[in-house]
C-alpha positions in Angstrom: -40.2 6.6 -49.6 -38.5 3.2 -50.2 -35.3 2.5 -48.3 -33.2 2.3 -51.5 -34.3 5.8 -52.5 -33.4 7.1 -49.1 -30.0 5.4 -49.5 -29.7 7.1 -52.8 -29.9 10.5 -51.2 -26.9 9.7 -49.0 -25.0 8.1 -51.9 -25.2 11.4 -53.9 -23.0 13.0 -51.2 -20.9 9.9 -50.7 -20.0 10.1 -54.4 -19.2 13.7 -54.1 -17.0 13.3 -51.0 -15.1 10.4 -52.4 -14.4 12.3 -55.6 -13.1 15.3 -53.5 -11.2 13.0 -51.1 -9.6 11.2 -54.1 -8.5 14.5 -55.6 -7.2 15.5 -52.2 -5.1 12.3 -52.0 -3.7 13.2 -55.4 -2.6 16.5 -54.1 -5.4 18.7 -55.4 -6.5 20.5 -52.3 -5.7 21.2 -48.7 -7.0 19.5 -45.5 -9.4 22.3 -44.7 -10.8 22.1 -48.3 -12.2 18.7 -47.8 -13.4 19.1 -44.2 -16.7 20.7 -44.9 -17.9 18.2 -47.5 -16.9 15.3 -45.2 -18.8 16.9 -42.3 -21.9 17.4 -44.5 -21.8 13.9 -45.9 -21.2 12.4 -42.4 -24.2 14.3 -41.0 -26.5 13.5 -43.9 -25.7 9.8 -43.8 -26.0 9.8 -40.0 -29.4 11.3 -40.2 -30.6 8.7 -42.7 -29.2 5.9 -40.5 -30.8 7.4 -37.4 -34.1 7.7 -39.2 -34.0 4.0 -40.2 -32.9 3.0 -36.7 -35.2 5.1 -34.5 -38.3 6.2 -36.4 -41.1 3.6 -36.2 -42.7 2.6 -39.5 -39.7 3.2 -41.7 -38.7 0.6 -44.2 -35.0 0.8 -43.0 -33.7 -1.8 -40.6 -31.1 -1.9 -37.9 -28.9 -3.7 -40.4 -29.3 -0.8 -42.9 -28.6 1.7 -40.2 -25.5 0.0 -38.8 -23.9 -0.3 -42.2 -24.6 3.3 -43.1 -23.2 4.4 -39.7 -19.9 2.8 -40.5 -19.5 5.2 -43.4 -21.0 8.2 -41.5 -18.4 7.9 -38.9 -15.6 7.6 -41.5 -16.6 11.0 -43.0 -16.9 12.6 -39.6 -13.5 11.3 -38.6 -11.9 12.6 -41.9 -13.6 16.0 -41.1 -12.1 16.0 -37.6 -8.6 15.0 -38.7 -8.7 17.5 -41.6 -9.8 20.4 -39.5 -7.1 19.6 -36.9 -4.5 19.0 -39.7 -3.7 15.7 -38.0 -0.7 14.0 -39.4 -0.9 10.6 -37.7 -3.8 8.8 -39.2 -3.0 5.3 -38.0 -6.0 5.0 -35.6 -8.3 6.0 -38.4 -6.6 3.6 -40.8 -7.2 0.7 -38.4 -10.9 1.7 -38.2 -10.9 1.5 -42.0 -9.8 -2.1 -41.8 -12.7 -2.8 -39.5 -15.1 -1.2 -42.0 -13.6 -3.3 -44.8 -14.0 -6.5 -42.8 -17.7 -5.7 -42.2 -18.3 -4.6 -45.8 -17.3 -8.0 -47.2 -20.0 -10.1 -45.5 -22.5 -7.3 -45.8 -22.1 -7.5 -49.5 -22.7 -11.3 -49.3 -25.9 -10.8 -47.3 -27.1 -8.1 -49.7 -26.3 -10.4 -52.6 -28.3 -13.2 -51.0 -31.2 -10.9 -50.7 -31.2 -10.5 -54.5 -29.6 -7.1 -55.0 -26.4 -7.7 -57.0 -25.8 -4.0 -57.7 -25.8 -3.1 -54.1 -23.7 -6.1 -53.2 -21.1 -5.0 -55.8 -21.0 -1.6 -54.2 -20.4 -3.1 -50.8 -17.4 -5.1 -52.2 -16.0 -2.1 -54.1 -16.2 -0.1 -50.8 -14.6 -3.0 -48.9 -11.6 -2.8 -51.3 -11.5 1.0 -50.9 -11.6 0.9 -47.1 -8.9 -1.8 -47.1 -6.7 0.5 -49.3 -7.3 3.2 -46.7 -6.0 0.8 -44.1 -2.9 0.1 -46.2 -2.3 3.8 -46.7 -3.0 5.1 -43.2 -3.1 2.1 -40.8 0.2 0.6 -41.8 1.5 3.8 -43.6 2.2 2.4 -47.0 2.6 5.8 -48.7 3.8 4.2 -52.0 0.1 3.5 -52.7 -1.0 7.0 -52.2 -1.7 7.8 -55.9 -3.2 4.4 -56.6 -5.6 4.9 -53.6 -6.4 8.4 -54.8 -7.4 7.3 -58.3 -9.3 4.4 -56.9 -11.1 6.7 -54.4 -12.0 9.0 -57.3 -13.4 6.1 -59.4 -15.4 4.7 -56.5 -16.8 8.2 -55.9 -18.0 8.3 -59.5 -19.6 4.9 -59.3 -21.2 5.6 -55.8 -22.6 9.0 -57.0 -24.1 7.4 -60.1 -25.6 4.6 -58.0 -27.0 7.3 -55.7 -28.6 9.1 -58.6 -30.2 5.9 -60.0 -31.4 4.9 -56.5 -32.9 8.3 -55.6 -34.6 8.4 -59.0 -36.3 5.2 -58.3 -34.6 3.2 -61.1 -32.8 0.7 -58.8 -32.0 -2.1 -59.3 -30.4 -1.8 -62.7 -28.7 -5.3 -62.6 
């Protein structure tokens, strides 16, 4: 199976979890409500990344695996914080800034490889993870609703991209 189709499998769940997390930020749901989907998404994307990194003969690369693991760890961290009902999220917020900083040049590398659609996704995710840093790392709660709506929108875009990738119709642009 081509690497982009494997990525699509993970992005199905990334889309779902971002939609649910966006709704959670908007006040629709409790911490424990979002925990299980974050765990499932973290595990699925971790397994995809581990497959790319450690199974000989796959089309995935260490670069593919490393980028995917950034997000896997995000969802696993959200799971852990949600299940523990952790209030102080500053450490996680600073991790999100790291993810955003890596996502920008990753988008550039992907763009240079000829995949404009995936590059745009990386840059959309960079803005999202930067907004998580604002919300959690430096505790700018006045952005909560804006970040919630943006998370929801990015979830829809990511899930749709995952569908197109998994169906073998990528790239569309």
